[in-house]
C-alpha positions as CSV (number, residue, x, y, z in Angstrom):
1,X,-44.5,3.6,-33.6
2,X,-45.2,3.8,-29.8
3,X,-42.6,6.6,-29.4
4,X,-44.4,8.6,-32.1
5,X,-47.7,8.3,-30.4
6,X,-46.2,9.4,-27.0
7,X,-44.8,12.5,-28.7
8,X,-48.2,13.3,-30.2
9,X,-49.9,13.0,-26.9
10,X,-47.4,15.3,-25.2
11,X,-47.7,17.9,-28.0
12,X,-51.6,17.9,-27.7
13,X,-51.4,18.3,-23.9
14,X,-49.0,21.2,-24.2
15,X,-51.1,23.0,-26.8
16,X,-54.3,22.6,-24.7
17,X,-52.6,24.0,-21.6
18,X,-51.4,27.0,-23.5
19,X,-54.9,27.8,-24.6
20,X,-56.5,27.7,-21.1
21,X,-57.4,31.3,-20.2
22,X,-55.7,32.8,-17.2
23,X,-57.8,33.1,-14.1
24,X,-57.9,36.7,-12.6
25,X,-56.4,36.9,-9.2
26,X,-58.6,38.3,-6.4
27,X,-56.6,41.0,-4.6
28,X,-58.3,40.0,-1.4
29,X,-56.7,36.5,-1.7
30,X,-53.2,37.8,-2.4
31,X,-50.6,37.4,0.3
32,X,-48.4,40.3,1.6
33,X,-46.4,42.3,-0.9
34,X,-43.0,40.7,-1.1
35,X,-41.4,43.5,-3.2
36,X,-37.9,44.1,-1.8
37,X,-37.5,47.3,0.0
38,X,-35.1,49.8,-1.4
39,X,-31.6,49.7,0.1
40,X,-31.1,52.1,3.1
41,X,-28.6,54.8,2.9
42,X,-25.5,53.9,4.9
43,X,-25.5,55.5,8.4
44,X,-23.0,56.1,11.1
45,X,-20.3,53.4,11.4
46,X,-17.5,53.0,13.9
47,X,-14.1,51.5,13.1
48,X,-10.9,51.0,15.0
49,X,-7.3,50.7,13.8
50,X,-3.6,50.9,14.4
51,X,-0.9,53.2,13.0
52,X,2.7,54.1,13.0
53,X,4.3,57.6,13.2
54,X,7.6,59.1,12.0
55,X,8.4,62.7,13.0
56,X,11.1,65.3,12.3
57,X,11.7,67.4,15.3
58,X,11.9,71.2,15.2
59,X,12.0,72.0,18.9
60,X,14.1,74.7,20.5
61,X,14.9,74.0,24.1
62,X,16.5,76.8,26.2
63,X,18.7,76.1,29.1
64,X,20.3,79.1,30.7
65,X,23.0,77.3,32.6
66,X,24.0,73.9,33.8
67,X,25.3,73.4,37.3
68,X,28.9,72.4,37.5
69,X,29.9,73.9,34.2
70,X,31.4,77.4,33.5
71,X,28.9,80.1,32.6
72,X,27.9,79.7,28.9
73,X,29.0,82.3,26.4
74,X,25.4,83.2,25.9
75,X,21.9,81.8,26.3
76,X,22.2,78.1,25.9
77,X,19.8,77.1,23.2
78,X,19.7,73.7,21.6
79,X,18.1,73.3,18.2
80,X,16.9,69.8,18.7
81,X,16.4,69.1,15.0
82,X,20.2,69.4,14.8
83,X,20.7,67.0,17.6
84,X,17.9,64.4,17.2
85,X,17.2,62.1,14.3
86,X,13.7,61.0,13.2
87,X,11.3,60.2,16.0
88,X,9.4,56.9,15.8
89,X,6.2,55.8,17.5
90,X,2.7,54.6,16.9
91,X,-0.8,54.3,18.4
92,X,-4.4,53.4,18.2
93,X,-7.4,55.2,16.6
94,X,-11.2,55.1,16.7
95,X,-13.1,56.4,13.7
96,X,-16.7,57.6,13.6
97,X,-17.7,57.6,9.9
98,X,-20.6,59.9,8.8
99,X,-20.0,59.5,5.1
100,X,-17.8,62.3,3.6
101,X,-17.1,63.6,7.1
102,X,-15.7,61.5,9.8
103,X,-14.0,62.0,13.2
104,X,-10.9,60.2,14.5
105,X,-9.9,59.9,18.1
106,X,-6.2,58.9,18.4
107,X,-3.8,58.0,21.1
108,X,-0.1,58.1,20.3
109,X,3.4,57.5,21.7
110,X,6.5,58.9,20.0
111,X,10.1,58.9,21.2
112,X,13.2,60.8,20.0
113,X,16.8,60.0,21.0
114,X,19.8,62.3,20.6
115,X,22.8,61.4,18.4
116,X,25.8,61.3,20.8
117,X,28.2,63.2,18.5
118,X,25.7,65.9,17.5
119,X,24.6,66.4,21.1
120,X,28.2,66.9,22.2
121,X,28.9,69.3,19.4
122,X,25.8,71.4,20.2
123,X,26.7,71.7,23.9
124,X,30.3,72.7,23.2
125,X,29.2,75.6,21.0
126,X,28.1,77.3,24.3
127,X,30.5,75.5,26.7
128,X,33.9,75.4,25.1
129,X,35.3,72.9,27.6
130,X,36.1,69.2,27.5
131,X,32.7,67.5,27.8
132,X,31.7,63.9,27.4
133,X,28.1,62.9,26.7
134,X,27.2,59.7,28.7
135,X,23.5,59.2,28.3
136,X,20.0,60.8,28.5
137,X,18.2,63.4,26.6
138,X,15.5,61.1,25.2
139,X,12.2,62.9,24.6
140,X,8.9,61.0,25.1
141,X,5.6,62.3,23.9
142,X,2.2,60.8,24.8
143,X,-0.7,62.5,23.1
144,X,-4.4,62.3,22.6
145,X,-6.1,64.1,19.7
146,X,-9.5,64.5,18.0
147,X,-9.4,65.2,14.3
148,X,-12.0,65.8,11.6
149,X,-11.6,64.2,8.2
150,X,-13.3,65.6,5.1
151,X,-13.2,63.5,1.9
152,X,-12.5,65.8,-1.0
153,X,-12.7,63.3,-3.9
154,X,-15.2,60.5,-3.2
155,X,-14.2,58.0,-5.8
156,X,-14.3,54.2,-5.4
157,X,-11.5,52.6,-3.4
158,X,-9.3,55.8,-3.2
159,X,-10.5,58.6,-1.0
160,X,-8.3,61.7,-0.6
161,X,-9.1,63.8,2.5
162,X,-8.2,66.9,4.5
163,X,-7.7,66.6,8.2
164,X,-7.3,68.9,11.2
165,X,-7.8,68.9,14.9
166,X,-6.2,69.3,18.3
167,X,-5.6,67.7,21.7
168,X,-3.1,67.4,24.5
169,X,0.5,66.1,24.6
170,X,2.5,65.1,27.7
171,X,6.3,65.6,27.2
172,X,9.0,64.4,29.4
173,X,12.8,63.9,29.0
174,X,15.3,61.6,30.6
175,X,18.1,63.5,32.4
176,X,21.3,64.2,30.5
177,X,24.5,62.9,32.1
178,X,27.8,64.6,31.2
179,X,31.4,64.4,32.3
180,X,33.4,67.6,32.6
181,X,37.2,66.9,32.6
182,X,36.3,63.3,33.4
183,X,34.2,64.2,36.5
184,X,30.4,63.9,36.4
185,X,28.3,67.1,36.6
186,X,24.8,67.3,38.0
187,X,22.2,65.8,35.6
188,X,19.9,68.2,33.9
189,X,16.8,68.1,31.6
190,X,16.4,69.7,28.2
191,X,12.7,70.0,28.6
192,X,10.8,70.0,31.8
193,X,7.9,67.5,32.1
194,X,4.7,69.3,31.0
195,X,1.3,68.8,29.4
196,X,0.6,71.1,26.6
197,X,-2.0,71.9,23.9
198,X,-1.4,70.8,20.4
199,X,-3.0,71.6,17.0
200,X,-2.5,69.9,13.7
201,X,-3.5,70.1,10.0
202,X,-2.7,68.0,6.9
203,X,-4.0,65.7,4.2
204,X,-4.1,62.0,3.6
205,X,-5.6,59.2,1.5
206,X,-7.6,56.1,2.3
207,X,-7.2,53.0,0.1
208,X,-10.1,50.7,0.6
209,X,-9.0,47.0,0.5
210,X,-12.2,45.1,1.2
211,X,-12.8,45.0,4.9
212,X,-9.6,46.8,5.6
213,X,-8.6,50.4,4.8
214,X,-4.9,51.3,4.4
215,X,-4.2,55.0,4.9
216,X,-1.3,57.4,4.8
217,X,-1.2,61.1,5.8
218,X,1.1,64.0,6.4
219,X,0.4,66.6,9.0
220,X,2.1,69.5,10.7
221,X,1.8,69.8,14.4
222,X,2.2,72.7,16.8
223,X,3.1,72.1,20.4
224,X,2.7,75.1,22.7
225,X,5.5,74.2,25.1
226,X,6.7,76.4,28.0
227,X,10.2,76.7,26.4
228,X,8.8,78.4,23.3
229,X,5.6,80.0,22.0
230,X,5.0,77.1,19.6
231,X,6.9,74.3,18.1
232,X,6.5,73.0,14.6
233,X,6.7,69.2,14.1
234,X,6.0,67.5,10.7
235,X,4.6,64.0,11.2
236,X,3.9,61.2,8.7
237,X,1.5,58.4,9.6
238,X,0.7,55.1,8.0
239,X,-2.0,52.7,9.4
240,X,-4.8,50.2,9.0
241,X,-8.4,50.7,9.9
242,X,-10.7,47.7,10.3
């Protein structure tokens, strides 16, 4: 019986409270508006990252003669893509993101080493004498470039883009050591050390993986070296941006 009376009392109290008229609120007594402000549009952001490069050389180096060897049958021109394999390297980059448009400042190091047998065959085309390749001929490239990136399909997580830019590249080679009839000949360089301008253009895609972005791109590069008006070098890049 006492449980029934308690329930009745609670029911009456609830009904009475529901019938109490609401008291109008004086605007003067209200506190500050706490309505959440609309989210701001994303602004400029800066990111950094690392990347790796792989290149296929297409460089023509011209050497008119090599001291200690008979005069060549013609202009001594080495098509390096026939002598060198794929070049490998990597670098760091800094991105300034403005939304669909961003800018990337990159620093890169790439090296190419000649294949011994291919190098020997290329030389003997112009010097039909017994030659032995000992060492040397490695090409090192250190470059700095500034590229623009334009997103062409802004969909979530996957962002294809076009890219292009330019910069400077420092090239140097290690001296080639050869033996002629078993005797050493003076060392020579395929390319002289030089700092040259470079331009590039290509396309890539960003894959957004939470706080990290994985990207891959393919570009063509033009190096304006002294040994030729321009040099075409395809390059593929894969990296991470944080």
